[in-house]
N, C-alpha and C positions, 0 to 999 in steps of 0.2 A: 554683250557689248565688246567691241574690238579694242584690246589693250595689248599690243604686241610687246611693249616695253615694260610691262608688269611681269616680273620674273619671280617665281616661287623658288627660293633658294633650297628648300627642302627636297625639291625634285630635280635639282641640277646635278647631273652625273659627273663623275670624275673627268670624263672626256669633254665636258662642257656641252654647249647647245648652239646650234646654228639657227639664226632667224633671218628671214629675208621677206621683202615685200615693199609696199609703198604707203605713204601717209599723205593725205590730201593737203593742199597748201594751207588750209586753216590750222594745221598742226603747229605752225610757227606762231600763231596767236598774235599777229601784228596788226596794229591799228590801220584802217584804210588811209589815214593821213600820213603814215610813215613813208619815208623816202625809199625804204627797202620793201619790196613786195615779192612774194614767191609767185612764180608763173607756172610752176609744174609741181607735181607731187614730189615728195622726198622719197627716193628709192634707197634701199639699204640691203646690204648683205653683211651680216655681222656674226661673229663667233664670240660666245660668252664663256668664260671659265672662272672658277672660284679657286683662289688659293687660300692660304691660312687667314689672310687679313682683308683681301680685296676681291672685287669682281673685276676682271680684266676683259675689256671689250675691244676687239680688233675687227677690222673689215673695211667696207667701202660705203660711202654716202655720196649721193648726188642729187642736185636740185637746180632748177633754173630760176634766176631772180631778175627783177627789174631794179636797177640802182639809179640814183641821180648823180650826175657828174658834179663834182665839187667846184668845177671851174665854169662851165656853161649852164649848169642847172638843167640840162636836158636828160631825159631817161635813156638808158641803154641796158642791154641784156648781158647777164653774166652767168655762165654755167659753172657752178661750184662742184668740183669733183674732189673728194677726199679719198684717194686710193689706199692710203695706209692709216686709216683712222685708228687711234689708240686712246682709250680712256681707262683709268683705274679708279674705282669707287670703293671707299672703305665699307666693309660689311659691319653693320651695327647690330643686326639681329639675324636670326636664321629663318625668318619668315619671308614675306613678300618685299621686293625692292622695285621701285619705279624708276626706270632709266629715262623717262620722257624728258624731264628738264635738262638732263645732261646732254642728250642727243640734240635737243633744240638749241641749247646755249652754245655747244661746241660748233654746231653748223653755222649759226649766226656770227659767232666770233671769228670764224674763218673767212668771212667776207672782207673785202678790202676796207680798211678804216677810212681812207680818203679816196673814194672811188673817182676815177677819171674815165672818160670815154675810151682812152687807150687800153683800159683794163678789160673792155668788152671783148669777150672771146667767142661770141656767137656771130655777130656782124661787126668785125673790127672796123674802126674808123678813126680819123684824126679829129681831135676836139675842135669844134668851130671857134672856140675862144682862144685857141693857142696863139700866143704872140700879141694878144690885144691888151695885156696888162703888163705894167712895168714890174720888174722884180722888186721885192720888198727891200727897203733900205736896211743897211746894217744898223742894228740897234745897240750893239755893244762896242764901245770905243776900244780900240786896240792900244794896250799899254806897251810902252817901250821897256826894254830889259832893265834899264837903270832908273825906272820911275819910282823905285822904292816899293813899299808894301801896298800902295794904292788903296783899294777898297778894303782889303783885309786889315790895314792899319786902323781904319775907321771903326771896324767891328771890335777890334781889341780895346779901343777906348771906352766901349760900352761896359766892359767887364770891370 
């Protein structure tokens, strides 16, 4: 069975180990209903080294995703390229370590939190909803300098 991110620390040399390849889109284990969907395999070129306390992973990760615009709700493509990927994982045993969850999570976390069509780097476009919505009203009242302690005074009365 194919497990490129299962590393036997007992066989990791002092120079470390280079691994490269690709993982199918199913690697990301996302629900079909999720607004983020991988469209290509994850490709990786990684170097693994062990120091006294950690496994240090450096290298490159790349995958193509379909994201949903937070403004117009239309899908767009986003190519995630992590040229200088770096992760440090504490070593708890000297046996096998599974880096799958770390690679998966770090890749997904690197995607835009609030994706917009303008983020699309495969087929750039302007969001069709741009300018159709009014800006959100200011929700916090601006206090003047001589307004006293304001809301902080109310909190002090609770003590």
